[in-house]
ZAMARGU-4260 file (C-alpha; in steps of 0.2 Angstrom, whole numbers, plus 5000, padded with zeros to 4 digits):
<rodrens>
0) 4838/6903/6502 | 4853/6914/6504 | 4847/6925/6489 | 4829/6926/6496 | 4836/6932/6513
5) 4847/6945/6504 | 4832/6951/6495 | 4821/6953/6511 | 4835/6962/6520 | 4838/6974/6505
10) 4820/6978/6503 | 4818/6981/6522 | 4831/6994/6521 | 4823/7002/6506 | 4806/7002/6515
15) 4814/7011/6531 | 4820/7025/6519 | 4806/7027/6506 | 4810/7035/6489 | 4803/7051/6484
20) 4796/7055/6466 | 4808/7051/6452 | 4825/7045/6457 | 4832/7046/6475 | 4845/7037/6485
25) 4848/7030/6502 | 4866/7026/6505 | 4870/7031/6487 | 4858/7019/6479 | 4848/7023/6464
30) 4829/7021/6467 | 4817/7025/6453 | 4799/7027/6459 | 4785/7021/6448 | 4768/7028/6450
35) 4762/7029/6468 | 4764/7010/6473 | 4780/7004/6466 | 4799/7007/6464 | 4815/6999/6455
40) 4831/6999/6465 | 4843/6999/6451 | 4858/6998/6463 | 4851/6982/6472 | 4842/6975/6457
45) 4825/6974/6466 | 4807/6978/6460 | 4795/6982/6474 | 4776/6986/6475 | 4763/6989/6488
50) 4745/6984/6488 | 4731/6989/6499 | 4716/6979/6505 | 4700/6981/6515 | 4688/6969/6521
55) 4670/6969/6514 | 4660/6981/6525 | 4648/6967/6531 | 4664/6958/6539 | 4670/6972/6549
60) 4674/6967/6567 | 4672/6948/6562 | 4686/6935/6562 | 4686/6934/6543 | 4690/6953/6541
65) 4709/6952/6543 | 4712/6937/6531 | 4700/6944/6518 | 4709/6961/6519 | 4726/6953/6518
70) 4721/6943/6503 | 4715/6958/6494 | 4731/6968/6498 | 4741/6954/6491 | 4732/6953/6475
75) 4733/6972/6473 | 4752/6971/6477 | 4754/6958/6463 | 4744/6969/6451 | 4755/6984/6455
80) 4771/6974/6454 | 4766/6968/6437 | 4763/6985/6431 | 4780/6991/6437 | 4789/6976/6429
85) 4781/6980/6412 | 4789/6997/6412 | 4807/6991/6417 | 4819/6997/6403 | 4828/6983/6395
90) 4839/6994/6384 | 4837/7011/6377 | 4823/7007/6365 | 4814/6993/6374 | 4804/6990/6390
95) 4798/6973/6397 | 4781/6977/6390 | 4787/6976/6372 | 4794/6958/6375 | 4778/6953/6383
100) 4768/6959/6368 | 4779/6950/6356 | 4780/6933/6365 | 4766/6924/6374 | 4779/6913/6383
105) 4788/6928/6390 | 4772/6936/6395 | 4766/6920/6405 | 4783/6918/6413 | 4784/6936/6418
110) 4767/6935/6426 | 4771/6919/6435 | 4787/6927/6442 | 4777/6941/6448 | 4764/6929/6457
115) 4779/6921/6465 | 4786/6937/6472 | 4791/6938/6490 | 4780/6946/6503 | 4792/6957/6512
120) 4781/6968/6523 | 4763/6967/6530 | 4755/6982/6540 | 4739/6980/6548 | 4730/6997/6551
125) 4718/7002/6564 | 4703/7004/6552 | 4705/6986/6546 | 4715/6990/6531 | 4730/6980/6527
130) 4746/6985/6517 | 4757/6972/6509 | 4774/6975/6500 | 4780/6962/6488 | 4798/6961/6480
135) 4806/6953/6465 | 4824/6952/6459 | 4829/6959/6442 | 4843/6946/6441 | 4843/6928/6440
140) 4828/6920/6431 | 4820/6936/6426 | 4836/6942/6418 | 4839/6926/6409 | 4821/6928/6402
145) 4822/6946/6397 | 4840/6950/6393 | 4843/6951/6374 | 4847/6934/6366 | 4863/6941/6358
150) 4871/6940/6375 | 4881/6924/6374 | 4893/6914/6385 | 4910/6922/6381 | 4926/6910/6382
155) 4941/6915/6393 | 4950/6931/6386 | 4967/6927/6380 | 4981/6939/6377 | 4987/6939/6359
160) 5005/6942/6355 | 5009/6951/6339 | 5017/6940/6325 | 5035/6943/6322 | 5041/6946/6303
165) 5052/6932/6295 | 5070/6937/6295 | 5079/6941/6279 | 5089/6926/6271 | 5105/6925/6261
170) 5104/6907/6254 | 5099/6896/6268 | 5105/6907/6282 | 5096/6921/6290 | 5104/6938/6290
175) 5108/6944/6307 | 5098/6959/6312 | 5106/6976/6313 | 5104/6983/6330 | 5093/6999/6330
180) 5091/7010/6346 | 5073/7009/6351 | 5063/7019/6364 | 5053/7007/6375 | 5035/7007/6372
185) 5025/7010/6388 | 5014/6995/6393 | 4995/6998/6391 | 4986/7001/6407 | 4977/6986/6414
190) 4961/6991/6423 | 4950/6980/6434 | 4933/6989/6430 | 4925/7004/6422 | 4916/7019/6430
195) 4906/7030/6419 | 4901/7047/6426 | 4884/7050/6417 | 4879/7063/6429 | 4871/7079/6422
200) 4866/7070/6406 | 4848/7065/6411 | 4853/7047/6408 | 4842/7033/6413 | 4846/7015/6420
205) 4842/6999/6410 | 4845/6981/6411 | 4856/6981/6395 | 4865/6998/6393 | 4878/7002/6380
210) 4893/7013/6379 | 4899/7021/6363 | 4913/7031/6357 | 4911/7048/6348 | 4911/7038/6331
215) 4896/7028/6337 | 4907/7012/6339 | 4902/7001/6353 | 4914/7001/6368 | 4903/6991/6379
220) 4887/6981/6377 | 4879/6965/6374 | 4893/6959/6363 | 4906/6961/6376 | 4898/6952/6391
225) 4896/6934/6396 | 4878/6929/6399 | 4882/6921/6415 | 4888/6937/6423 | 4875/6947/6415
230) 4861/6936/6422 | 4869/6934/6440 | 4873/6952/6443 | 4866/6963/6429 | 4876/6971/6415
235) 4880/6987/6425 | 4879/6993/6443 | 4871/7010/6446 | 4875/7023/6460 | 4872/7041/6463
240) 4889/7045/6470 | 4906/7044/6462 | 4915/7038/6477 | 4902/7025/6480 | 4904/7019/6462
245) 4923/7019/6462 | 4924/7009/6479 | 4911/6997/6474 | 4917/6979/6474 | 4910/6976/6457
250) 4925/6986/6449 | 4938/6981/6462 | 4953/6991/6466 | 4959/6999/6449 | 4944/7005/6439
255) 4945/7017/6425 | 4934/7032/6427 | 4927/7041/6411 | 4916/7055/6409 | 4900/7053/6398
260) 4898/7066/6385 | 4880/7063/6380 | 4866/7050/6379 | 4860/7040/6364 | 4843/7032/6361
265) 4825/7037/6365 | 4827/7028/6383 | 4843/7038/6386 | 4851/7023/6393 | 4866/7022/6381
270) 4881/7034/6385 | 4894/7041/6373 | 4912/7043/6380 | 4927/7051/6371 | 4937/7043/6358
275) 4953/7045/6369 | 4945/7036/6384 | 4938/7022/6372 | 4956/7020/6365 | 4963/7017/6383
280) 4950/7004/6386 | 4954/6995/6370 | 4972/6997/6372 | 4975/6980/6381 | 4966/6964/6378
285) 4966/6960/6396 | 4953/6974/6398 | 4941/6964/6389 | 4941/6952/6404 | 4933/6965/6416
290) 4920/6969/6402 | 4916/6951/6400 | 4912/6950/6419 | 4901/6966/6419 | 4913/6975/6430
295) 4905/6992/6425 | 4897/7005/6436 | 4887/7020/6430 | 4884/7035/6440 | 4867/7044/6437
300) 4859/7060/6445
</rodrens>
């Protein structure tokens, strides 16, 4: 019930400040409009669509007019929501439509989720027309169904101490080591999250984005996250403002901010960062913990 209430509140705020064509933001949220009747709020993880219904002409002015118009609007909203959902990018090469074509089970389950979408707004116009807006969450059951199957549950990340070499021996006794002056090695920086600045790259959001280094080695992707976190909150959060991304609770208080160099893949959802930045992320095993928990924000235009 709490989740359903949050969806309704979030969608109500979106409807109060509608998106324009393409990508826009209210309070630094990334909202992608789809066609003329739908949108995807990638920051909140919510898909919405609007339907319009009118009563048959012979019922104008009669008691049946409004219920019939409302029913027609709801059916239209569900059709539009299904069309928007089919176009959701799963990763840089796949959209939901591809998964629905490959699997009748996925197709039927997606269609069932769309039919179960919440009605978040009804508007009755003076001419008898009714507009209905419905909304569905990208996370939860939908994410469980659509996210790549190679996203598994990841066990707790443990710090690995380097193995020490065996001391030299004289007979059965170890030889005392000769003291050697050493320079202390600086401890690797431990981060609480990752913020990727992909502004200016024409990058696009997706449910399962990836981050690569300049050698095309994966820094973050499906192999790094635990499925429970990916399903509950998505693999990455999206924003259109750097300050909003860096202060987002998702990445907590010490995020590492990196600049994207370019995008990869036809869907432009994968981002390449420098080898130097990738090395800093890999420098401490503790950093794998925030990757596992999907503590990643991506800033787009």
